[in-house]
N, C-alpha and C positions, 0 to 999 in steps of 0.2 A: 186838388189842383184848381187853378182859376183861369178864367178867360182873360188873356192879356192883349192879344193882337187880332185885328181884322186885317187880312192880307189881300191886296189887289195885285195880281200880276199885271205889269204895265209896261208899255213901250215908251211912254213919256211920263216918268215918275213925278217930276216936279210939277208939271202942269196938272196931272191927275191928282196929286196930293193937295195942291193949292185949291182945287175945286172943292174937295171935301173939307179942307181946313176953313175956308171961308163960309161954306154952307152951315157947318156945325160949330163954328167959333172954337176951333182947336188951337193948340199951341205947338208950333214947329219944334221938332227935336233934332233931326238930322237932314242934311241935304248934301249928298255927295254922288260920285260916279256910280255907286252901287244902287242908289235909290233914294227915296224920300220917306220921312216918318213924321207924323204929327200926333199929338196927344189930345184925346177927348177926356175931360175930367168928369167923373161920375160922383154920385152921392157917397158919403161915408169914406172919403179920401181914397176911393177907388178910381181907376182910370182904364181906358181902352185905347191902345195905340193903333193908329191906322198906318199900315206899312205898305209901301209901293216899291217892291224890288223890280229892277229892270228885267223884263222877260220878253223875248222876241216871239211874236205871233201867238199870244195867249188865246185859248179856245173860248170864244164867246158864242158859239153856235147854239148851245143849249145851256142857259144859265140856271143853275140849281140853287144858288144862294142870293137872296135879295135883302137889302137893308130896308127897313120900314121907318119912315120919318113922320112926325106929326107936328103941328103948330105948338110952339112952346107953351106949357101950362094949359094945353088943350084937353079935350075929353078923350083920354087915352082908350077908354073902353070901347068906343065905337068901332075901331079897327078890329080888335080881337073878337068882338061878338058877331061881326058880319063882314069879314075881309073881302068877300067878292063884291059887295056893294060899296064899301067905304074906301077902297084903295084905287088910286089912279097911278098910271105908269109914267115915270120920268127917266131921263138918261143922263149919266154923268159925262164928263168931258171925254172919256175913253169909249163911250158907247155902252157901258154897263147899265142895265135897268135897275132902278130902285123904285120903291113904292111910297106914295104919299097919302096919308090919311086926309080925308075931307075935313074941313073945319076952317074957322076964321083964323087967319094968321095973326099972331100977336108979336112976340119979340123974336121972330125967326123960327127955326126948326130945331127939333131935337130927335135923337135916335131912340126909338122905343122898342125895336125888335130886329132880330135877324131871322128871316124865314128860310127854311131849308127843305128842299124837296127830297122825299124818301119813299122807299117801297112799302114801308109799314110804319106809319106815324107813331102808333102806340109803342112798338118795339124800340124805335129809335129814340123816342122821348125818354123811355126807361133807361136806355143805354147812356144818354147824356146826363140824365138826372143822377145816376149812380156815379158816373165819372166825375162830375163837378160838385155834387152835393146840393144841387138845385131842386126846387119843389115843383111838382106838376100842379099847376093852378087852374088849368082848364083842359077840357077834352074836345071842345069844338071851337077852334082847332086845338090840337094838342100843343100845350104851351108850358114852358118852364120859366121860373123866375128865381132870382137870387133869394136866399133865405130872408134877407131884409125887406123884400118886396120892392126894392128900389132899383133903378137902372134898367137897361134894355133887357128884353126877354128873348127866349128862343122859341120859335114857332115851327112846327113840323106839319107839312102839307103833303098830300099824295103826289108822287111824281107823274109827269105826263108820259115819260119814256124812261127806260132803265138807264142807269149810269153807264157811260162808255169808258174805254180805257184812257181817254184823254183827260188830263188834269183839269179840275175846276179852276176857273180864272179867279175866283174868290174863295178863300177858306179862312178858318179861324185857327189861332194858336192858343194852346193852354200852357200855363207855367206851373211847374211842380212847386209845392210848398217845401220849406226847409226840412231836410231829413228824408224826403222822398227821392227815389232813384228812377232812372229811365227803365231799368230792368223790371222794377216793381210795376211801373206804369204799363209796360208791355204785357205783363201777366194779367193785370186788371183789365186792359182793353180786350185781350183774348177771351177772358172769362165772361165778358159781356157780349161777345159776338163780333168784335172788331178784329182787325189784323194789322200787323206792321207791313208797310208798303215797301216792296223791293225797288226803291228809287234808284235812279241812275245819275244822281247829281253830285257824286263824290262824297268825301267825308264831311259830315255836318255835326255841329254841336247840339243837335236835337234829333229826334226820331220822327219819321213821317208815318202816319197811320191812316186807316180807312175805317169809317163807322160801318154798321151792318148793311147800309145801302151803297157802300163804296165811295162815299164822300170823303175827300182827303182832309186831314187836319194834322197839326204838328204839336208835339209836346217838348217843351224846353226844360233844360236843367234849372234847378232852383237858383235864385239870385244869390250872389255871395253875401254872407253876413258881414256887418260892419265890424 
């Protein structure tokens, strides 16, 4: 399965989506009463969709997922080697914190990582590595990268406090490859230490899960074949 969506629970989807669309030079996909979607194109014909479903009163009291941006074509290694020194905090239009690598700005900004707080970085990096087929490329901090070595990475850092029962305002979605099923995905997630979430949002065409630290994510059915 592969990383398809970055999802932001939002009270103002269009305004929120436009902020990220302009910041990262994305391509607008949908704009309707249910939310806003825009596409970030990645190397090797990959993409990451930024989705902004309308959600009333999203929980931003403790943010566990942070996008990390860097100047385009900048020195990407500086952030990963010393994130405490190299990152500065910014806020998007909805008040979500994101992190910016220090460096001379060139042709704008690019997404280089999603940082996720967890109770055990090594355990969770192993969970996500096996789920997605990504490689562990660093242990300080624990970092996963796509097998191509291109595109945004996943970084796992120790949490400041345990995950509460309130849903994270930011989460990622995975998409199954052709031939995979949600039942198989559930078995895989459980075997790696995650769980299916007993969500209260009605019947959905995807399943909601939690990783071993309780962070929510969704797995979507395979795309229909042509």
